[in-house]
N, C-alpha and C positions, 0 to 999 in steps of 0.2 A: 167471529168464530162461534160455533154452537156452544151454548153454556154447558159446562161440565156437570153431570149428575153426581151426587154424593156416592161414597163407597160404603155406605152403611149396610150392615148385614140385614137380611130380610127378617122381619119380626115374625113371632109365632102367629100373631093375628092375621098377617098377610098369608102365611102358610095355610091357615085354616080356611081363609076365603078362597084361596087357590084350589084347595082340595075339594071345596064344596061347589065349585063351578060346574063340574061335569056330572050330570045325572047318568045313572047306569044305562048302558046300552047306546049312548050317543056317540057318533063319530066312528072312526076306524083307525087302524094302526098306521103309524107313520111309515112311509117307504124308506126314508133314510135321512142323512144330514144334508144341510145346505152346502157344505164344502163338497159338503156335504152333502146331508140329509136331503133332491128332485131328480127325476129321470133326466130332465134336460138341464137341471141346475146342479148336478152333482149331489143333490139331495137324493139322486139315484143311487146326491149327495149327497156339521155337526151334526146330528144324531143320525144319527143315524141322520149336507148338505147338501125329480120324480114326477110322474104323470098322473094328475088327479082323475078319479073316476066316480067317486061316491057322491051322494047327494049333499048339497050345502047344509051346514048345520042349522038347526032351528033358530029363528030370529031371537036375538038377545043372548045367544050362547057365547060365552067367553067375551063378553062385551067390555071388560075392563082390562087395564094394564096390570094384571094381578100381581106380578112379581116386582113391581116398582114401589118403593116406599111412598107414602102420601106426600111428603115434602118434594120429592122428585116429580111426582105427577103434577103438583100444584105449580111448580116452576115451569112447566111446559106450556107452549102455545096450544091452542085448541087444535090446530092442524097437526101438530106433532102427536098429541094424544090420539087423534084419529088414526095416524100412521101405526101406532102401537095396537090399536084395535084391529086394523087390517093384518098386522103381523100375527096376532093371536088367532085370527080367523083362517089365515092361509097356511100357517105353520105352527100347529098347536105344540108339537114337541120342541121344535127348534126355537120357538119364542122364549122358552125358559132360559136357554143358555145365552141367547142374545141379551136378555135383560139382566143377566148376571155379569156382563162385561163391565169394566170400570169406566167411569167418567164419560167423556164425550164420545169415546169409541163406541159405546152402546148405541148412540143415536146414528152414527155413521154406518154401522153394520146393519141396523134396522132399515135405514133408507136404501142401502145397497141391496139388501135382500128384496125389498119391495120393488125396486126398479127391475131387478132380474126376474122376479116373479111376474111382473107385467110383460116383460119381453117373452118369457117362457109361455105365458098364456096366449100370446099372439101365435107363437110357433106351434103350440098344441092344438089350436082351434082349426079343425079340419073343414069348417064351414067357410073360412076365408079363402077365396080363390088365390092361386099362386101368383097371378099377375098383380095382385094387391098385397099379398103377404110378403113377397120377397122385398119390394121397396120399403115396406114397413120395418122389416127386420134390419135392413141395411141402414136405415135412417133413424132408428129408434133413439140413438144417443142424442140426436138433435132435438127431440121432443122434450128433453130435460130442461131446455132453455126457452120453450114456447109455453107461456103461462096458461093459455087456455086449451092446449091440446088434450084431447081425450078420445077414446074410441068406445062407441056405444053399440056396436054391432056384434060383439062376441057372445057366444053361447056357452062359454066355458064356466066351470064352477067358480073360479076366482075372478070373474069379469069385473068385480067392483074395483080392482086395482087399475083397470083400464078406464072404467067409467068415471072414477074420481082421481084420475092421474094428476090433475092440477094440484091437488092437495099434496101428493107425493113429490111432485116436481118443485113445489114451493119449498118444502122442507129440504129437498136436495140443494136448492139455491141458497138456503140458510146455513148450509155446512161451510166449514172453512175451505179455502181454495184447494188445499192439498188433498182433502177428501173428495171434493168435486172432480178434480182431475183424474183420480184413480177410478172412480165410479163411471165417469163418462167414457174413459178409455176402454175399460173392461166391457161395458155395455156395447160399445162399437164393435170390438173384436168378436164378442160372442154372437152378436146379431149377424155379422158377416159369415161366421162359421155355421150358424144354424141355417142360414139361407143356402149355403153350399151343400149341406147334407139333406135338404128337403127332398130331393129326388135322387139322391146318391146313396146306394147301399154301402155298408161297411164291408169292404172286400179283403184287403191285406191286413196283416197285423199292424203295419205302419198306419193304415187308415183307421184302425181301431184306436190306436194311440191318439191320432189326430182328432177323431170325433170326441173322445173322452177329454182331450185338451180343451176343445171348444166349449163343452157343456159343463166341465167340472174343474179341469186344470186352471182355466182362467179365473174361476171363482177362488181357488187356492191362492193364485198369484195376487188377485185383487185384495183379498183379505189380508194377506201378508203385508202388502203395501200400506193398507189401512193401519195395521198394527204398528208399523214403523212410523207412519205419519203421526200417530197419536203420542209417540215417544214413550209408550209403554214397553216397546221392544226396540232392540238395537237396529240400526239401519240395515245390517246384513240380512235380517229376516226378510225384508221387503226386496232386497237386491238379488237374493239367490232364487231366481225364478225356477230353476231346475228342481230344487227340493220342493218348492211350493206347488209346482205342477204335479209332482209325484203324489203329494198329499191328496189332491183331487182325483187323480187317476186311480189310486188305490180304492177309494170309495166308490167311484163310478163303475169300475170293473167288477167290484164285488156285487153290486146291485144288478148289473147286467147278467152276470153269471147266475145269481139267485133267481132272477125273474124270467128264466128261459121259457117256461111253459106259458105263463101269462102273456108274454110278448108274442110268441109264435101263434097262440090262439087268436090274438087280435091282429095278426098280419104284419107284425113288426119284427124285423130281423136285426138284432144288434150284435149277435155273436159273429165274429169275422169269418168270412167265407174261406179264407186261407186255412183256418183251423178246422172247421166242420167238414169241408170238402175232402179232407183226408180220410173221413170215416163214413160219409154218406153223400148221396146225390142231392138230397133235400134236407134242409135244416130241421123242418118239422118232423121228419121221419125218426129223429132220435128219440122221440117220445114213444115209439112203438116198442112193445116188450121184446120182440125178437132182435131189436137193435141195441139192447142194453149194454153189451160189452163195448160196442163202438161209442155209445153215448157217454159211458163213464170215461173212456179214453180221451174223448174230446173235452169233457168237463175238467178232467185232471190237467190237461194241457193248459186250459185257460186259467185255472186256479194257480198253476205254477207261474204263468206269465204275470198274474196279478201280484204274487208274492215277491216278485223282483222289486217292487216299490217299497217293501217294508224297511230295508236298510236306510232309504231316504227318509222314511217316516221317523225312524229313530233319530237320525241326524237332525231333522227339522225340530222335533220336540225338545231335543237336548239343548237347543239354543234359546228357548223361551224362558223369560224371567218372571213375567207377570202371572200371578196365579189364575186370574180370571181368563186370560188368554190361553194359558196352558190347559185348563179344564175344557174350554171351548173347543180346542183342537184335538185333545187327546181322547175324549170320550168317543167320538165317531170312529176313530182309528182302531181302538180296541174292540169296538162293536164289529168292525169290519173283519178283523182277523178271527174273531170268534165265529162270525158268520161263514167265513171261508172254511174254517175247520169243520163246521157242520155240513157244508156243501161237498167237501172233497170226497170223491168216490162214493157219493150218496145217491142211490137210485131215486130217492124222493124228489130230487131236483126236477125230474122229468114227469112227476105226478102232481106237483103242487108247488107252493112257495115254502121253502125251508127257512125257518126263523129260529133264533135263539130263544130260550125260555125266558119268561117274564122275570123270574127271580134272578136268573143269570144276568139279564140286562141291568137290573137295579144294582146288583153287586158290582158290575163293571163300572157303572156310573159313580158309585161311592168310592171305589178304590183307585180309579185312574186320575189321581190328583197330584202325582209327583213322578219323576222319571224312574225311580227305583220300582215303583208299582207297575208302571207301564212296561218296563223291560221284563219284569216278572210275568206279567200277563202274556206278553208276546212269546216268551219262552214256553209258557204252559201250552199255548195253542199250537205253536209250531211243533212241539213234541207230540201233540195229539195227531197232527197231520202226518208226522213221520211214522207213527204207528200204523197208519192206514195205507201206506204206500205199498202197492202190490209188486211182486217180483216180475210180473208179466206186463206191467203198465208201460206203454211206449215212451212216456215222459219220465220214467223212473229216475234216470241219471240226472236229468235237469232238475227234477224236484228235490232229490237228495242234495244236490249242489247248493241250491238256493236256501234250503232249510239249514244247511251247515253254515252258510254265510249269516243267516239270521241269528242262529244260535250264538255265533261268535260276536255279532254286533250287540246282542241283547244280554250277553254274559255279565254277571255281577259277582263281586266278591261274596264269599259265603255269608258274611255279616249283613250283606244287603238284603238277604231274604228273610231277615228276622221280623221285619215290619214293613207293611205296604203303606203306612202313613207316617213314615220317618220324617221328622221335622215339619209336620203339617200343623199349622196354627189352628187353635180352636175355632176361629172365625171361619176359616176355609173348610174345616171339617164340617162345621154346621151348614155351610153353603152346599157342600157335597151331599150331606144327608137330606137337605131340603130338595135338591134336584132329584135325588133318588126317590124321595117320597112322592114328589109330583109325578115322576115318571111311572112309579108303581101304580098310582091312582089312574093315570092315563091309560096304561097298558091294561089294567084290570077292567076298566069300564068300557074299553073298546074291543076287547078280544073277541067277544061273541059276534058282534056285527061285522068285524073284519073278515071273517070267514065267508060271509055272504056278499059283501060289497067290494072286496078287494082293498088294496092299499090306497092311502090317501095322504098326500103331503104337499 
């Protein structure tokens, strides 16, 4: 079984080193969370768990496992340390929350992320012909047990995870059997799903759910099973695949909605045809000014559909006991509902990428550390959406209904609103502040370049 890392809080010196890693102007903003935070991985899913486009960071950038204490790093094998280097290179934002997980779960999630990042890189690489790509996606889970397998023909930004896949697969095989079984199974199912949608457009709303399940819901299911396998969470967390799937779908749909313009400009159509065909004959036409009313109607329909996952999100988070797992899961979810609030009935979705403010993001990261705070945040943003609902919107009744359900599920006793850090221990409050500080530094140093280079995660 992989050796458990300590639960020590991150020292101030590590915080300072972490904040000094990123020179101003380097990198670009994260697309989303791993469950989050990828377009294909539900980093379309934690932070926000996306399809990379920006240039690779300069050599030596983020070359250390900055958030792990020195004793933890010293206890690692050289190959495991290399895996954390790849984690920091391929998911700057999400790397922080992975490394904040307790014990051996941290290593399992790190390897899980890298395996799926490698799979995602194959799927994203348009230079690989379909007759070669489809078998690779279907068989990728088997490469985990082939010591020497690697792929050196990719032209994607994150190709190092394919070129040095033997390092990742070695650490995969070093994991406990219960972790290996979960990772291999999810990798297999995701690869098959990716292969299915390579030449298949998202047509019906049911197919939208199916696509989001393959690229994000499965990540939520896999993570939940890892949480339970680590014994940090109860078995029911990993067994209830419906709730876990909803966690991923909520993040994925939020990012698909937000990224309308970028996707259509690059010839990718992720908005379901069943939705947009009610308002236009071509999806890209919704960006035309004369189509604004139809565009907003379609947008609001999809936001309403995504909001149907929020009651499941509340139910899922309420089951979690471990603080590091709760933070890991809650932060991207509150980011998502804040993003949906910004997107709802907003014409700017058809003019660029709508994002929440940097300060708002850091506040959410600091506050989303317990269930009372999360329910309060959800209530706040659902009320914001409610205030934007137009009397003429075709989805008005459905929107009002799901918002009423969300308000009921997130309702708190009056005393619950007095503090968003109720019963939060000093150690975890410090961890939340550390994460917020790291995120603020990241967002501040990447905002300028993000406008010119697009999202990168």
